[in-house]
SEBADREN-78419 format. One line per 3 residues: their letters; for each residue x negated, y negated, z of C-alpha. Coordinates in nm, 4 decimals, always signed. Each point is the difference from the previous one (the first is absolute). Layout:
<atoms>
a = X/Y/Z  ...;
</atoms>
This chain:
<atoms>
mei = -0.6515/+0.6061/+0.9726  +0.2324/+0.2599/+0.1432  +0.2831/+0.1888/-0.1650;
eks = +0.2659/+0.2068/+0.1695  +0.3237/+0.1617/-0.0992  +0.2957/-0.1652/+0.1696;
tda = +0.2412/+0.2552/-0.1520  -0.0340/+0.2871/-0.2466  +0.0540/-0.2465/-0.2846;
eav = -0.1619/-0.3195/+0.1331  -0.3558/-0.1035/+0.0835  -0.1299/-0.3172/+0.1634;
isg = -0.3431/-0.1378/-0.0907  -0.1395/-0.2236/+0.2763  -0.3014/-0.2235/-0.0507;
hvk = -0.1721/-0.0946/-0.3237  -0.0425/+0.2433/-0.2899  -0.3514/-0.0519/-0.1349;
tie = -0.2194/+0.3126/-0.0067  -0.0142/+0.3326/-0.1795  +0.0583/+0.1641/+0.3392;
dyt = +0.3273/-0.1940/+0.0244  +0.0981/+0.1342/-0.3428  -0.0803/+0.3548/+0.1124;
kik = +0.2099/-0.0354/+0.3172  +0.2930/-0.1460/-0.1932  -0.0177/+0.2770/-0.2595;
qvv = -0.0103/+0.2738/+0.2657  +0.2977/-0.1336/+0.1942  +0.2130/-0.0782/-0.3047;
nsm = -0.0802/+0.3390/-0.1585  +0.1205/+0.1677/+0.3205  +0.3335/-0.1795/-0.0461;
ltg = +0.0582/+0.1176/-0.3563  +0.2620/+0.2704/-0.0327  -0.0245/+0.0349/-0.3775;
dgc = +0.0617/-0.1999/-0.3141  +0.2741/-0.2566/+0.0377  -0.0204/-0.0388/+0.3781;
ais = +0.0461/-0.3402/+0.1640  -0.2466/-0.1635/+0.2381  -0.0456/-0.3426/+0.1543;
vri = -0.3253/-0.1661/+0.1010  -0.0046/-0.3003/+0.2323  -0.3020/-0.2332/-0.0097;
pds = +0.0482/-0.2656/+0.2690  -0.3571/-0.1294/+0.0343  -0.2123/+0.0335/-0.3122;
isi = -0.0413/-0.2940/-0.2379  -0.1222/+0.2269/-0.2817  -0.0379/+0.3628/-0.0998;
tss = -0.2795/+0.1633/-0.1945  +0.0191/+0.0972/-0.3646  -0.0380/+0.3660/+0.0964;
vig = +0.3144/-0.0221/+0.2168  +0.1865/-0.1772/-0.2811  -0.1103/+0.2704/-0.2449;
yll = +0.1097/+0.2752/+0.2384  +0.3418/-0.1609/+0.0491  +0.0395/-0.0395/-0.3772;
klv = -0.0766/+0.3702/-0.0424  +0.2666/+0.0859/+0.2569  +0.2614/-0.2078/-0.1801;
fen = -0.0791/+0.0915/-0.3604  -0.1380/+0.3548/+0.0187  +0.1699/+0.1405/+0.3081;
kvd = +0.3225/-0.1986/-0.0486  -0.0024/-0.1074/+0.3660  +0.2632/-0.2577/+0.0931;
lkl = -0.2413/-0.2350/+0.1784  +0.0980/-0.3078/+0.1988  -0.2624/-0.2375/+0.1387;
fvr = +0.0858/-0.2400/+0.2793  -0.2521/-0.2824/+0.0445  -0.0115/-0.2883/+0.2453;
epk = -0.2960/-0.2048/-0.1245  +0.0836/-0.2497/-0.2763  -0.3506/+0.0443/-0.1490;
lyh = +0.0549/+0.3735/-0.0505  +0.3440/-0.0589/-0.1455  -0.1476/-0.2573/-0.2383;
lle = -0.2790/+0.2410/-0.1024  +0.2544/+0.2684/-0.0849  +0.2073/-0.2596/-0.1842;
vln = -0.2992/-0.1130/-0.2098  -0.0731/+0.3635/-0.0854  +0.3659/+0.0498/-0.1044;
lit = +0.0462/+0.2726/+0.2617  +0.2985/-0.1421/+0.1918  +0.2496/+0.2041/-0.2004;
vfk = -0.2224/+0.3068/-0.0409  -0.0562/+0.0338/+0.3765  +0.3422/-0.1418/+0.0941;
vqk = -0.1746/-0.2532/+0.2228  +0.2033/-0.1726/+0.2675  -0.1006/-0.2656/+0.2485;
m = +0.0149/+0.0947/+0.3663;
</atoms>
């Protein structure tokens, strides 16, 4: 898995999210994008069919504690369905790519 910032407010996660090291990389990059409570960021996930619970927990913390306006863009139907089953489509403002 690789993550890179495409702009100051958008990151792209390539590959499959599945390890604690992936979580650490995601957290480091996204934290570097935060400008304070209430900022807006987008994360694009074109490849992964799932994300780990630690990543989900981190994103929930961003939305509910840090009041980040988060938008997730996913391509894989399996990942979209997972987020739908977990009732996170609205919370993460998930959109299909």
